[in-house]
N, C-alpha and C positions, 0 to 999 in steps of 0.2 A: 637630534635635529640636524647635526652637521652631515650625517650620512645621507639624509633625505635632501639636503639643500643642493648638493652637487648635481644629482639627476635633474632637479627642478631648474637649476640654472642652465644646464646643458639643453634642456627642452625649450627653455625660453629663448636661448640663442638660436636654436633651430627654427622656432616660430618666427623670430624677427628676420631671419634670412629666407623665409618662405618655405622652410622644410616642414617635416612632420614630427611630432613629439614621439619620444620613446624609441628612437632609432628605426622608424618605419619607412625612412627614405628608400631603403633597398627593396621594399615591397611595393613601391610605386609602379603602377602599370606602365609599360613602355609601348610606344606606338610601333607596330610591326612595319618593317621596311619591305621593299619589294623582294629582296633576296630571302628574307625570313618567310614571307608568304609563299614564295616558290618552293622552298624546302618543305613547307607544311602541307603543300598540295600533293596528295598521293599520286594523282594521275601524272603530274609533271615529273615527280621522282621516278615513277615506274617507267615512263617514256624515256627519260634521260638515261637510266640504267640500261634499258633494253637497247637503245640506239648506240650507246657507248660500247656495249658488248658486241653488237653487230659490226661496228667499225673495227674493233680489235680483231674480231674473227676474220673480217675481210682482209685486213692488213697482214696478219701474222698466222692465220689458221692453216694456210696451205704451204708453210715453209717446208722445203724438202720435196714438194710435189710439183712437177711441171705440168701445167694445164695443156701444153702442146704435145706432150709425150704420148706415144702410141704403144699399147700393150696388145700385140696381135694374138697373144695366147688367151686373151680374155675379151671376147666380143659380146657386148650386151650381157655382161655378167651381172647378176643381182648383187646387192650390197654384201660385202664380206669384210673380213679383217684386213685384207690387202687394199680393197677399194670400198671405202665406207659407204659411198652413195652409189655404188655400182659403176658400170662402164657404158660407153656409147657403142654404136654399131661399128665404129672405127677403132675401138679400144682406148678411148680417152677417158681419163678418170673424172667421174661426175662431181666428186667433191672439189677437186681443184678447179674444174670448169665453173661450178656454181659460185665459188668464192671469187673467181676472176670476173664473172658476170656481175656479182654484187659490187665489186670494187668499181667497175665501169659505171653501173647505174648510180651508185652513191656519189662518185666523183662528178658526173654530169648533173645530178640532182642538186648537190650542194652548191656547185658553181652557178647553175642557172637560178636557183632560189635566192642566193645571196645577191647576185647581180640584179635580179628583178626587184628585190627589196631596196637596194641602193638607188636604182633609177626611180622607183616609186617615192622614196623618201625625198629626194631632191625635187622631182617634178611636183609632187603634192604640196610640199612646203612652199615652194615659190608660187604655185598657183593660189594657195590660200592666203599668202602674205601680200602678193602684188595685186591679184585680182585683175579685172579688166580684160583686155585682149589676150594677154598671156594665159589667164585662167581659162578663157573660152577655148583657146587653141589646144592647151594641154588636156583639158577635160573632154573636149570634143574628140581628140585622138583616142583617149582612153575609152570613151563610149563606143567609138567605132570598132575598136579591137574587142570590146566585150561582146558585141553582137555577132562578130565573125566566128565561124567554126575554127577555133585555134588549131586543134590537132590536125584537121584536114589540110589547113593552109600550111602548117609546118611540114606535113608529109609531102605536099606539092613543092614547097620551096627547098626542102632538104633532099638533094639527090641521093640515090643509092650509093652507099660508101662515103657519105659526107663525113668530114672530120668532126671530132667531138666538139671542137670550138664552135663550128657552125651550128651544131645542134643546141649548144648552150645559148648562143645568141638568139636563135629563133625561139626557143622556149622562153627565155627571159622577156622577149618582146611581147609575148602574149600573156605573161604572168603579172606584169607590174600594174595594170589598170585598177584592179580591186584595192590593192594596198594604197595606191596613189589617191584614190577617192577617200579612203579612211584618213590618210594623213592630211589631205586638204581640209576635211571637216574640222580636224583638231587644230590645224594652223589658223583657220578662220576664227576659231574660238579664242586662240591665244594672241592674235595680232593686236587686240585692243588691251591686252594686259599691261600692267605697270612696267614690268621689266623690259618688254619690247618697246614701249613708248620711251622709256628712259634711254635705251640703247640708241634709238633714232635721235633723241635730243642731244646725245653725246657725239653725234656725227658718224655712227656706225653705218656701213653700207648694208644693202639688202642681203648680199652674199654673206656678210659677217653675222647678221642677225639670224639667218637661216642656219648657218653652220655652228655658231657658238651659243645660240639661245633656243631656237625652235626645236631643232633635231635632238639635242640632249634631253629636252622635256618630253619628247615623243619616243624615247628609247624603249620604254616598256612595250608600246604598241608595235614598234618595228621588230623587236626581238620575237614577240609572239607571232607576228605575221610572217617573219622569215621562216619559221618552222613549217608553217602551212605551205608556203611557196616551195620549200624543199620537197615536201611530200608530193605536191602536185607535179613538180619537175621530175621526180623519180617515176611517177606514174606515166607522165608524158613521154619520157625517154623510153620506158619499157614498152609503151604502146607503139611508138614509132619503130622500135627494133622488132616488135612482133610482126609489124606490117612489112618489114624488110628495108627500113630506111635508117640511115645514120650509123650503121655498124659495118665496117669493112672486114669480110672474112680474111684470115681465120680468127680474128678477134670475136669475142662473144659478149653478150649482155644478158641480163635476166630475161628480157623480152625475146631474144633469139633462142635461148634455151627452152623457154616455154613453148615457143612456136614449133621448134624441132620435136619436142616431146608430146605435143598435143595429139598427133595422129596415132601414137603408140601408147597413149596414157593408160588404156585398159589392159594392154598386153605386157608392156614394160613400164610400170608406174614410176620406177626410179629415174626415168628420163624426164618426167614432168613434175613430180611432187617436190623434190628439193628446191628448184628455183622458184616454184610457185609459193612455197612456204616462206622462203627468204624474202620475196617481194612483199608478201602479206605482213611479215613481221616488221619490215622497214616502214611500211605505210602505217601500221598500228602504232609503232613507237613514235613516229613523227606526229601523228594525230593526238596521241595521249600527251606528248610534250607540248604541242601547240595549244590544246584546250586548257591544260593546266597553267601555262604561261599567260593565256588570255585572261583567266580568272585572277591570277596573281598580279599581273603587270598592266592589265588593261586600264583605260581611262576611268572606268567606273569602280575600280577596286579601292 
C-alpha cells in the first residue's frame, strides 16, 4: 500500500495544480509559435537556404578575381578551368562579372524592398488608426501609384547613369502601396482592440501606439511582405538595367549582362545564361521564402 500511495498522492497534487496525472505534463501539446511554423514550412526553409547561399556567393564567390580585369589572350572563350563562366568579347571574366552584377542587383533590391516596407508600415498603420482625411490622403496616393505604370515612370524619372540611391528611392516609391493597404486593413481591425484602447486611456500618443503596439502586432505580415517587395525590387532594377537605366558603365548589373548577352545568346550562350540563371534563382528564392512566411506569419495563420 505504501508503494502505491506515493504515486497516487503525487498524481493528486498534479490534479489540484491543474496538471495531468502520471507525469503526462511533458506530453501536453504546445501551441506553435511563428518561428516554429516558419521552420516547419518547407518552402520557407528552401527559400531561406537558397537566398543565403546566393548572398554568400555574391559576397565571397569572386575573391581573387577582378571583374574589371581584361584577359586579351581569351576573347569570348567558352567556360574553362581558368574562366568558369567563359569570357566576354573584351576578355572580362564572366564569373566575376556575374557575381558583381548579382551583388548590385541584390543590394538595390534589398534596400528598395526594405525601404518600401518601412514606408508602407508607417503609412498604413497611421491611415488605419487615425482614419479621416489622413486615411483618404495616404490611400488616395497609394491608389494613384497602383494604377500608374511603375516601371515606365521609374525609367523616365531615372536618367541614364543614375546613382543606385536614386534607383532605390524610385523603386521604393512604387512598391509601398500594396503593403500599405494590407497594413491599413489590419490596423483598422486592431484599433478597437483592448490593448489599443488601454494605451489611449493611459495617455499614449498616436505615434507611440503605432510604434509600440500596432507595428509589433503586424510584424509577421511585414516580414512576409518585405520578402515579396525585395523580389519585386530585384526584378525592377534588372528590368531598368536591361533598358539602359540606372547603371553607370563600367559597372554592371544582372540586367545589363543579360542585355549584352541577348544578341549573342545562340552563338555564345555563356554570355547570357549565367546572369539569367542567377536572376531566376534570386526571384525563386525570394518567392519561396515570401510564400512560406505568408503561410507561417500571416494574419490567418
